[in-house]
MARNUMAR-783164 format. One record per residue: residue in three letters; chain; x negated, y, z of N, C-alpha, C, O, CB in turn. Coordinates in pm, 1 decimal. Glycine has a CB too. Layout:
N
{residuo: ALA, cadena: A, n.x: X, n.y: Y, n.z: Z, ca.x: X, ca.y: Y, ca.z: Z, c.x: X, c.y: Y, c.z: Z, o.x: X, o.y: Y, o.z: Z, cb.x: X, cb.y: Y, cb.z: Z}
...
END
This chain:
70
{residuo: MET, cadena: A, n.x: -81.1, n.y: -118.4, n.z: 0.0, ca.x: 0.0, ca.y: 0.0, ca.z: 0.0, c.x: -86.2, c.y: 125.9, c.z: 0.0, o.x: -48.7, o.y: 225.0, o.z: -62.6, cb.x: 92.7, cb.y: -0.8, cb.z: 119.0}
{residuo: PHE, cadena: A, n.x: -198.0, n.y: 124.9, n.z: 66.7, ca.x: -276.1, ca.y: 248.0, ca.z: 79.5, c.x: -384.0, c.y: 263.0, c.z: -28.3, o.x: -469.5, o.y: 351.0, o.z: -18.7, cb.x: -340.5, cb.y: 252.7, cb.z: 215.8}
{residuo: THR, cadena: A, n.x: -380.1, n.y: 178.2, n.z: -129.3, ca.x: -474.2, ca.y: 189.2, ca.z: -241.0, c.x: -457.1, c.y: 322.9, c.z: -311.7, o.x: -554.9, o.y: 385.4, o.z: -352.9, cb.x: -454.4, cb.y: 73.2, cb.z: -340.6}
{residuo: ARG, cadena: A, n.x: -332.2, n.y: 366.3, n.z: -325.5, ca.x: -306.3, ca.y: 492.7, ca.z: -397.0, c.x: -376.7, c.y: 610.4, c.z: -330.3, o.x: -441.0, o.y: 691.0, o.z: -397.5, cb.x: -155.2, cb.y: 520.2, cb.z: -404.0}
{residuo: SER, cadena: A, n.x: -364.5, n.y: 620.1, n.z: -198.4, ca.x: -427.8, ca.y: 733.5, ca.z: -131.1, c.x: -579.1, c.y: 716.4, c.z: -124.0, o.x: -654.1, o.y: 813.6, o.z: -133.3, cb.x: -370.7, cb.y: 750.3, cb.z: 9.6}
{residuo: LEU, cadena: A, n.x: -622.9, n.y: 592.3, n.z: -107.7, ca.x: -766.5, ca.y: 566.9, ca.z: -98.8, c.x: -836.7, c.y: 607.2, c.z: -228.1, o.x: -945.3, o.y: 665.1, o.z: -225.2, cb.x: -793.0, cb.y: 419.0, cb.z: -68.0}
{residuo: TYR, cadena: A, n.x: -774.1, n.y: 576.2, n.z: -341.2, ca.x: -836.4, ca.y: 603.5, ca.z: -471.1, c.x: -774.6, c.y: 722.3, c.z: -543.9, o.x: -806.2, o.y: 747.6, o.z: -660.2, cb.x: -826.8, cb.y: 481.6, cb.z: -558.5}
{residuo: GLN, cadena: A, n.x: -685.3, n.y: 796.2, n.z: -474.4, ca.x: -622.3, ca.y: 915.9, ca.z: -531.6, c.x: -568.5, c.y: 890.1, c.z: -673.0, o.x: -601.9, o.y: 961.5, o.z: -767.6, cb.x: -722.9, cb.y: 1031.8, cb.z: -534.5}
{residuo: THR, cadena: A, n.x: -484.7, n.y: 786.7, n.z: -685.2, ca.x: -427.0, ca.y: 752.4, ca.z: -815.0, c.x: -327.0, c.y: 858.9, c.z: -858.7, o.x: -282.1, o.y: 940.6, o.z: -778.3, cb.x: -359.1, cb.y: 614.4, cb.z: -809.4}
{residuo: ASP, cadena: A, n.x: -293.4, n.y: 856.6, n.z: -986.0, ca.x: -200.6, ca.y: 956.8, ca.z: -1040.1, c.x: -62.0, c.y: 947.6, c.z: -977.6, o.x: 10.7, o.y: 1046.8, o.z: -973.0, cb.x: -189.3, cb.y: 941.1, cb.z: -1190.6}
{residuo: ASP, cadena: A, n.x: -24.8, n.y: 828.7, n.z: -929.2, ca.x: 108.8, ca.y: 810.7, ca.z: -871.2, c.x: 104.9, c.y: 805.6, c.z: -718.3, o.x: 185.8, o.y: 736.0, o.z: -657.1, cb.x: 172.4, cb.y: 682.9, cb.z: -925.2}
{residuo: VAL, cadena: A, n.x: 12.7, n.y: 878.0, n.z: -656.6, ca.x: -3.2, ca.y: 875.9, ca.z: -511.6, c.x: 125.8, c.y: 917.3, c.z: -439.3, o.x: 148.3, o.y: 875.2, o.z: -325.8, cb.x: -117.9, cb.y: 968.1, cb.z: -470.6}
{residuo: ILE, cadena: A, n.x: 209.4, n.y: 997.6, n.z: -502.0, ca.x: 335.7, ca.y: 1039.4, ca.z: -440.0, c.x: 427.8, c.y: 920.0, c.z: -417.0, o.x: 514.6, o.y: 925.2, o.z: -329.8, cb.x: 406.3, cb.y: 1143.9, cb.z: -527.4}
{residuo: GLU, cadena: A, n.x: 410.4, n.y: 813.7, n.z: -493.2, ca.x: 492.4, ca.y: 693.7, ca.z: -476.3, c.x: 472.2, c.y: 633.7, c.z: -337.3, o.x: 566.0, o.y: 579.8, o.z: -278.5, cb.x: 458.6, cb.y: 589.5, cb.z: -584.6}
{residuo: GLN, cadena: A, n.x: 351.5, n.y: 642.8, n.z: -285.5, ca.x: 324.9, ca.y: 592.8, ca.z: -150.3, c.x: 410.0, c.y: 668.6, c.z: -49.4, o.x: 465.7, o.y: 608.3, o.z: 42.4, cb.x: 174.6, cb.y: 606.0, cb.z: -115.0}
{residuo: HIS, cadena: A, n.x: 420.4, n.y: 798.1, n.z: -65.1, ca.x: 504.7, ca.y: 879.7, ca.z: 22.2, c.x: 649.5, c.y: 832.9, c.z: 15.7, o.x: 715.8, o.y: 818.2, o.z: 118.4, cb.x: 495.0, cb.y: 1028.3, cb.z: -16.5}
{residuo: ARG, cadena: A, n.x: 697.9, n.y: 809.8, n.z: -106.1, ca.x: 836.0, ca.y: 766.1, ca.z: -123.2, c.x: 860.0, c.y: 630.6, c.z: -55.6, o.x: 961.7, o.y: 611.3, o.z: 11.0, cb.x: 870.7, cb.y: 757.6, cb.z: -272.4}
{residuo: LEU, cadena: A, n.x: 766.7, n.y: 537.9, n.z: -72.8, ca.x: 780.6, ca.y: 405.4, ca.z: -12.3, c.x: 778.9, c.y: 412.3, c.z: 140.3, o.x: 860.0, o.y: 347.8, o.z: 206.8, cb.x: 669.0, cb.y: 313.5, cb.z: -61.2}
{residuo: LEU, cadena: A, n.x: 687.0, n.y: 490.2, n.z: 195.0, ca.x: 680.2, ca.y: 503.6, ca.z: 340.4, c.x: 806.2, c.y: 569.6, c.z: 396.3, o.x: 854.2, o.y: 531.9, o.z: 503.2, cb.x: 556.7, cb.y: 584.3, cb.z: 380.5}
{residuo: LYS, cadena: A, n.x: 858.7, n.y: 666.9, n.z: 324.7, ca.x: 981.0, ca.y: 734.1, ca.z: 367.1, c.x: 1098.7, c.y: 635.8, c.z: 366.4, o.x: 1182.5, o.y: 637.5, o.z: 456.6, cb.x: 1010.7, cb.y: 855.1, cb.z: 275.3}
{residuo: GLU, cadena: A, n.x: 1104.0, n.y: 550.6, n.z: 264.4, ca.x: 1210.5, ca.y: 450.6, ca.z: 254.7, c.x: 1200.0, c.y: 348.6, c.z: 368.9, o.x: 1301.1, o.y: 312.6, o.z: 429.1, cb.x: 1204.4, cb.y: 378.5, cb.z: 118.0}
{residuo: VAL, cadena: A, n.x: 1080.0, n.y: 302.9, n.z: 398.3, ca.x: 1061.2, ca.y: 208.4, ca.z: 508.0, c.x: 1098.5, c.y: 273.6, c.z: 641.1, o.x: 1162.5, o.y: 210.1, o.z: 724.9, cb.x: 915.4, cb.y: 157.8, cb.z: 511.8}
{residuo: ALA, cadena: A, n.x: 1059.8, n.y: 398.4, n.z: 661.3, ca.x: 1094.2, ca.y: 469.2, ca.z: 784.7, c.x: 1245.6, c.y: 477.4, c.z: 801.9, o.x: 1296.7, o.y: 460.9, o.z: 912.7, cb.x: 1033.1, cb.y: 610.5, cb.z: 784.6}
{residuo: ALA, cadena: A, n.x: 1317.1, n.y: 503.1, n.z: 692.5, ca.x: 1463.4, ca.y: 509.8, ca.z: 699.5, c.x: 1521.5, c.y: 373.5, c.z: 736.6, o.x: 1616.0, o.y: 365.9, o.z: 815.0, cb.x: 1522.1, cb.y: 558.2, cb.z: 565.1}
{residuo: LEU, cadena: A, n.x: 1466.2, n.y: 266.5, n.z: 681.3, ca.x: 1513.7, ca.y: 131.6, ca.z: 715.0, c.x: 1489.1, c.y: 99.1, c.z: 862.0, o.x: 1572.8, o.y: 36.4, o.z: 927.0, cb.x: 1444.7, cb.y: 27.1, cb.z: 626.2}
{residuo: VAL, cadena: A, n.x: 1374.7, n.y: 141.5, n.z: 914.0, ca.x: 1344.4, ca.y: 120.4, ca.z: 1056.2, c.x: 1441.1, c.y: 202.7, c.z: 1141.2, o.x: 1497.0, o.y: 152.0, o.z: 1238.5, cb.x: 1196.2, cb.y: 159.1, cb.z: 1088.3}
{residuo: ASP, cadena: A, n.x: 1460.7, n.y: 328.3, n.z: 1105.0, ca.x: 1548.6, ca.y: 416.6, ca.z: 1182.0, c.x: 1691.9, c.y: 365.3, c.z: 1189.2, o.x: 1759.3, o.y: 383.6, o.z: 1290.5, cb.x: 1547.8, cb.y: 555.0, cb.z: 1121.9}
{residuo: THR, cadena: A, n.x: 1739.0, n.y: 301.0, n.z: 1082.3, ca.x: 1876.7, ca.y: 250.3, ca.z: 1080.6, c.x: 1887.0, c.y: 109.0, c.z: 1137.2, o.x: 1996.7, o.y: 54.3, o.z: 1148.5, cb.x: 1931.2, cb.y: 252.4, cb.z: 938.6}
{residuo: GLY, cadena: A, n.x: 1773.2, n.y: 50.1, n.z: 1172.7, ca.x: 1774.8, ca.y: -84.3, ca.z: 1230.0, c.x: 1786.0, c.y: -196.3, c.z: 1128.8, o.x: 1806.0, o.y: -311.7, o.z: 1166.8, cb.x: 1886.2, cb.y: -95.4, cb.z: 1324.9}
{residuo: ARG, cadena: A, n.x: 1773.7, n.y: -165.1, n.z: 1001.3, ca.x: 1783.7, ca.y: -269.0, ca.z: 897.5, c.x: 1660.9, c.y: -358.0, c.z: 896.4, o.x: 1669.3, o.y: -474.9, o.z: 859.0, cb.x: 1802.7, cb.y: -205.5, cb.z: 759.6}
{residuo: ILE, cadena: A, n.x: 1546.6, n.y: -303.8, n.z: 937.1, ca.x: 1426.3, ca.y: -385.5, ca.z: 954.2, c.x: 1364.0, c.y: -350.2, c.z: 1089.3, o.x: 1383.6, o.y: -240.8, o.z: 1142.2, cb.x: 1323.7, cb.y: -362.4, cb.z: 836.6}
{residuo: SER, cadena: A, n.x: 1289.8, n.y: -444.3, n.z: 1142.5, ca.x: 1225.1, ca.y: -419.2, ca.z: 1271.3, c.x: 1089.8, c.y: -489.9, c.z: 1274.3, o.x: 1056.8, o.y: -568.2, o.z: 1185.2, cb.x: 1315.0, cb.y: -467.1, cb.z: 1389.3}
{residuo: THR, cadena: A, n.x: 1015.0, n.y: -461.6, n.z: 1375.2, ca.x: 882.2, ca.y: -517.8, ca.z: 1389.7, c.x: 887.9, c.y: -668.1, c.z: 1414.1, o.x: 987.5, o.y: -719.9, o.z: 1464.7, cb.x: 808.4, cb.y: -449.1, cb.z: 1503.1}
{residuo: THR, cadena: A, n.x: 782.3, n.y: -736.3, n.z: 1378.5, ca.x: 771.0, ca.y: -878.9, ca.z: 1409.1, c.x: 690.3, c.y: -900.4, c.z: 1536.8, o.x: 658.7, o.y: -1013.9, o.z: 1572.5, cb.x: 705.9, cb.y: -954.3, cb.z: 1291.7}
{residuo: LEU, cadena: A, n.x: 657.1, n.y: -790.7, n.z: 1605.7, ca.x: 583.7, ca.y: -800.1, ca.z: 1731.5, c.x: 666.6, c.y: -874.7, c.z: 1834.6, o.x: 781.2, o.y: -838.4, o.z: 1861.4, cb.x: 546.2, cb.y: -660.1, cb.z: 1783.7}
{residuo: ARG, cadena: A, n.x: 608.4, n.y: -979.0, n.z: 1892.4, ca.x: 678.6, ca.y: -1057.0, ca.z: 1993.3, c.x: 598.0, c.y: -1072.0, c.z: 2121.2, o.x: 653.5, o.y: -1103.7, o.z: 2226.4, cb.x: 712.8, cb.y: -1192.8, cb.z: 1938.8}
{residuo: SER, cadena: A, n.x: 467.6, n.y: -1049.3, n.z: 2112.7, ca.x: 384.5, ca.y: -1072.7, ca.z: 2229.6, c.x: 271.0, c.y: -971.1, c.z: 2234.3, o.x: 200.0, o.y: -950.8, o.z: 2135.7, cb.x: 328.7, cb.y: -1216.0, cb.z: 2228.9}
{residuo: SER, cadena: A, n.x: 255.1, n.y: -907.6, n.z: 2350.0, ca.x: 144.1, ca.y: -816.2, ca.z: 2370.1, c.x: 54.3, c.y: -875.3, c.z: 2477.2, o.x: 96.2, o.y: -895.7, o.z: 2591.2, cb.x: 193.6, cb.y: -673.5, cb.z: 2409.7}
{residuo: GLY, cadena: A, n.x: -70.1, n.y: -902.6, n.z: 2439.1, ca.x: -162.8, ca.y: -969.1, ca.z: 2529.5, c.x: -245.9, c.y: -875.5, c.z: 2614.2, o.x: -340.5, o.y: -919.6, o.z: 2679.5, cb.x: -252.6, cb.y: -1055.5, cb.z: 2452.2}
{residuo: GLY, cadena: A, n.x: -213.1, n.y: -746.3, n.z: 2614.9, ca.x: -288.7, ca.y: -650.6, ca.z: 2694.5, c.x: -408.1, c.y: -595.3, c.z: 2619.5, o.x: -416.8, o.y: -608.8, o.z: 2497.5, cb.x: -334.6, cb.y: -714.4, cb.z: 2822.5}
{residuo: PRO, cadena: A, n.x: -499.7, n.y: -533.3, n.z: 2691.4, ca.x: -616.6, ca.y: -472.5, ca.z: 2626.5, c.x: -709.6, c.y: -577.0, c.z: 2565.3, o.x: -712.0, o.y: -692.7, o.z: 2607.3, cb.x: -693.9, cb.y: -387.8, cb.z: 2726.8}
{residuo: LEU, cadena: A, n.x: -784.8, n.y: -534.2, n.z: 2466.9, ca.x: -879.1, ca.y: -621.5, ca.z: 2397.3, c.x: -999.2, c.y: -650.4, c.z: 2487.2, o.x: -1093.1, o.y: -571.4, o.z: 2496.6, cb.x: -925.3, cb.y: -557.4, cb.z: 2264.0}
{residuo: THR, cadena: A, n.x: -993.1, n.y: -765.1, n.z: 2552.2, ca.x: -1104.1, ca.y: -814.2, ca.z: 2633.7, c.x: -1129.7, c.y: -958.2, c.z: 2591.7, o.x: -1045.8, o.y: -1019.3, o.z: 2525.5, cb.x: -1072.9, cb.y: -803.6, cb.z: 2788.5}
{residuo: ALA, cadena: A, n.x: -1243.1, n.y: -1012.1, n.z: 2629.0, ca.x: -1274.6, ca.y: -1150.1, ca.z: 2594.1, c.x: -1170.4, c.y: -1246.0, c.z: 2652.1, o.x: -1129.8, o.y: -1341.2, o.z: 2585.4, cb.x: -1414.9, cb.y: -1187.0, cb.z: 2644.3}
{residuo: THR, cadena: A, n.x: -1127.6, n.y: -1221.7, n.z: 2774.8, ca.x: -1028.9, ca.y: -1308.1, ca.z: 2839.7, c.x: -895.0, c.y: -1303.0, c.z: 2767.3, o.x: -834.5, o.y: -1406.7, o.z: 2740.3, cb.x: -1010.8, cb.y: -1267.7, cb.z: 2986.1}
{residuo: ASN, cadena: A, n.x: -848.5, n.y: -1181.8, n.z: 2735.8, ca.x: -720.4, ca.y: -1167.3, ca.z: 2667.4, c.x: -725.4, c.y: -1221.3, c.z: 2524.7, o.x: -627.8, o.y: -1278.3, o.z: 2476.0, cb.x: -678.5, cb.y: -1021.4, cb.z: 2665.7}
{residuo: LEU, cadena: A, n.x: -838.6, n.y: -1203.5, n.z: 2458.5, ca.x: -854.9, ca.y: -1256.5, ca.z: 2324.3, c.x: -846.9, c.y: -1408.7, c.z: 2325.2, o.x: -780.8, o.y: -1468.0, o.z: 2239.9, cb.x: -987.7, cb.y: -1210.4, cb.z: 2264.4}
{residuo: ALA, cadena: A, n.x: -913.8, n.y: -1471.9, n.z: 2420.8, ca.x: -909.5, ca.y: -1617.8, ca.z: 2432.0, c.x: -766.8, c.y: -1665.4, c.z: 2459.9, o.x: -722.8, o.y: -1765.2, o.z: 2402.8, cb.x: -1004.9, cb.y: -1666.2, cb.z: 2543.5}
{residuo: ALA, cadena: A, n.x: -694.8, n.y: -1595.2, n.z: 2546.8, ca.x: -557.0, ca.y: -1633.0, ca.z: 2578.2, c.x: -466.6, c.y: -1618.6, c.z: 2455.9, o.x: -384.2, o.y: -1706.0, o.z: 2428.9, cb.x: -503.2, cb.y: -1547.5, cb.z: 2693.8}
{residuo: ALA, cadena: A, n.x: -481.7, n.y: -1509.2, n.z: 2382.5, ca.x: -401.0, ca.y: -1488.2, ca.z: 2262.6, c.x: -432.0, c.y: -1595.5, c.z: 2158.8, o.x: -341.9, o.y: -1645.1, o.z: 2091.2, cb.x: -426.1, cb.y: -1347.7, cb.z: 2203.8}
{residuo: HIS, cadena: A, n.x: -557.7, n.y: -1630.6, n.z: 2146.7, ca.x: -599.1, ca.y: -1733.9, ca.z: 2051.6, c.x: -536.4, c.y: -1867.9, c.z: 2089.5, o.x: -486.9, o.y: -1940.1, o.z: 2003.0, cb.x: -753.7, cb.y: -1745.9, cb.z: 2047.1}
{residuo: ARG, cadena: A, n.x: -538.3, n.y: -1900.7, n.z: 2217.4, ca.x: -475.1, ca.y: -2025.3, ca.z: 2263.1, c.x: -325.8, c.y: -2025.4, c.z: 2231.9, o.x: -270.2, o.y: -2126.2, o.z: 2188.2, cb.x: -497.2, cb.y: -2045.0, cb.z: 2414.2}
{residuo: HIS, cadena: A, n.x: -262.2, n.y: -1911.6, n.z: 2254.8, ca.x: -118.6, ca.y: -1898.9, ca.z: 2228.7, c.x: -87.9, c.y: -1924.1, c.z: 2080.7, o.x: 5.1, o.y: -1997.8, o.z: 2047.9, cb.x: -68.4, cb.y: -1759.0, cb.z: 2270.4}
{residuo: ILE, cadena: A, n.x: -165.2, n.y: -1863.6, n.z: 1993.4, ca.x: -143.1, ca.y: -1880.3, ca.z: 1849.5, c.x: -172.5, c.y: -2023.8, c.z: 1807.2, o.x: -97.2, o.y: -2082.0, o.z: 1729.1, cb.x: -231.0, cb.y: -1782.2, cb.z: 1769.2}
{residuo: GLU, cadena: A, n.x: -281.4, n.y: -2081.2, n.z: 1858.3, ca.x: -316.8, ca.y: -2219.0, ca.z: 1823.3, c.x: -217.2, c.y: -2321.3, c.z: 1877.3, o.x: -213.0, o.y: -2434.3, o.z: 1828.8, cb.x: -454.9, cb.y: -2251.1, cb.z: 1875.1}
{residuo: SER, cadena: A, n.x: -137.6, n.y: -2283.7, n.z: 1976.4, ca.x: -42.4, ca.y: -2377.8, ca.z: 2036.1, c.x: 65.3, c.y: -2420.5, c.z: 1936.8, o.x: 130.7, o.y: -2523.1, o.z: 1955.2, cb.x: 22.7, cb.y: -2315.7, cb.z: 2159.1}
{residuo: GLY, cadena: A, n.x: 83.0, n.y: -2341.2, n.z: 1831.9, ca.x: 187.2, ca.y: -2371.1, ca.z: 1735.2, c.x: 325.4, c.y: -2328.6, c.z: 1781.2, o.x: 424.7, o.y: -2357.5, o.z: 1714.4, cb.x: 187.6, cb.y: -2516.9, cb.z: 1705.3}
{residuo: ARG, cadena: A, n.x: 332.8, n.y: -2260.7, n.z: 1893.8, ca.x: 461.7, ca.y: -2217.5, ca.z: 1948.5, c.x: 482.6, c.y: -2066.5, c.z: 1938.8, o.x: 585.9, o.y: -2015.1, o.z: 1981.9, cb.x: 473.0, cb.y: -2260.6, cb.z: 2092.9}
{residuo: SER, cadena: A, n.x: 386.1, n.y: -1996.4, n.z: 1883.1, ca.x: 400.1, ca.y: -1850.7, ca.z: 1874.3, c.x: 496.8, c.y: -1814.5, c.z: 1762.1, o.x: 502.0, o.y: -1881.0, o.z: 1658.7, cb.x: 262.4, cb.y: -1783.3, cb.z: 1850.8}
{residuo: ILE, cadena: A, n.x: 571.9, n.y: -1709.8, n.z: 1784.2, ca.x: 665.7, ca.y: -1657.0, ca.z: 1685.2, c.x: 635.2, c.y: -1509.5, c.z: 1669.4, o.x: 621.8, o.y: -1438.1, o.z: 1768.8, cb.x: 815.8, cb.y: -1680.5, cb.z: 1727.4}
{residuo: GLY, cadena: A, n.x: 624.0, n.y: -1463.0, n.z: 1546.4, ca.x: 597.7, ca.y: -1322.1, ca.z: 1521.7, c.x: 451.2, c.y: -1286.6, c.z: 1546.9, o.x: 363.6, o.y: -1373.1, o.z: 1547.9, cb.x: 687.9, cb.y: -1236.4, cb.z: 1608.8}
{residuo: LYS, cadena: A, n.x: 427.9, n.y: -1160.8, n.z: 1566.6, ca.x: 291.6, ca.y: -1109.9, ca.z: 1584.7, c.x: 252.8, c.y: -1108.2, c.z: 1731.6, o.x: 334.5, o.y: -1079.5, o.z: 1819.1, cb.x: 278.6, cb.y: -969.3, cb.z: 1525.7}
{residuo: THR, cadena: A, n.x: 127.2, n.y: -1139.5, n.z: 1756.4, ca.x: 68.2, ca.y: -1125.0, ca.z: 1888.5, c.x: -39.1, c.y: -1018.3, c.z: 1875.8, o.x: -124.3, o.y: -1026.7, o.z: 1787.3, cb.x: 9.6, cb.y: -1261.4, cb.z: 1942.9}
{residuo: VAL, cadena: A, n.x: -36.4, n.y: -918.5, n.z: 1962.5, ca.x: -131.8, ca.y: -808.3, ca.z: 1950.9, c.x: -208.2, c.y: -788.6, c.z: 2081.1, o.x: -161.3, o.y: -823.3, o.z: 2189.5, cb.x: -59.7, cb.y: -678.7, cb.z: 1912.1}
{residuo: LEU, cadena: A, n.x: -326.2, n.y: -732.4, n.z: 2066.8, ca.x: -405.3, ca.y: -683.5, ca.z: 2179.4, c.x: -423.0, c.y: -534.7, c.z: 2155.0, o.x: -441.3, o.y: -491.4, o.z: 2041.2, cb.x: -545.1, cb.y: -759.0, cb.z: 2193.0}
{residuo: THR, cadena: A, n.x: -417.6, n.y: -457.1, n.z: 2261.6, ca.x: -427.6, ca.y: -311.3, ca.z: 2247.0, c.x: -573.7, c.y: -267.7, c.z: 2264.8, o.x: -657.7, o.y: -341.5, o.z: 2316.3, cb.x: -335.5, cb.y: -238.5, cb.z: 2350.6}
{residuo: ALA, cadena: A, n.x: -599.3, n.y: -146.2, n.z: 2220.4, ca.x: -733.1, ca.y: -89.5, ca.z: 2236.5, c.x: -760.7, c.y: -65.5, c.z: 2383.9, o.x: -669.5, o.y: -37.9, o.z: 2461.9, cb.x: -747.8, cb.y: 42.1, cb.z: 2156.3}
{residuo: ILE, cadena: A, n.x: -884.6, n.y: -76.1, n.z: 2420.2, ca.x: -924.5, ca.y: -47.9, ca.z: 2558.5, c.x: -931.0, c.y: 103.3, c.z: 2575.5, o.x: -1001.4, o.y: 169.9, o.z: 2499.6, cb.x: -1062.8, cb.y: -114.9, cb.z: 2593.8}
{residuo: PRO, cadena: A, n.x: -859.5, n.y: 159.4, n.z: 2672.8, ca.x: -863.1, ca.y: 305.1, ca.z: 2693.0, c.x: -1005.6, c.y: 351.8, c.z: 2726.2, o.x: -1081.2, o.y: 282.8, o.z: 2794.6, cb.x: -765.4, cb.y: 346.6, cb.z: 2806.5}
{residuo: ARG, cadena: A, n.x: -1038.9, n.y: 467.9, n.z: 2676.9, ca.x: -1172.7, ca.y: 522.4, ca.z: 2703.3, c.x: -1171.1, c.y: 614.2, c.z: 2820.4, o.x: -1274.9, o.y: 669.3, o.z: 2857.0, cb.x: -1226.4, cb.y: 595.2, cb.z: 2582.8}
END
């Protein structure tokens, strides 16, 4: 999706239109995130736990780790 802006293609405005359309779908509830599990900050322990969860074959949707606050 971001190839247009990265390479400044002639149809870069199309990216704006697509993002605006997706935002409208999110706002109306027609689509939603696939996020189902947040494993906390990105640490070795949390990464290992998230990896185990995904490898278990029981995970549904996305599992994320957040950035460590500075």
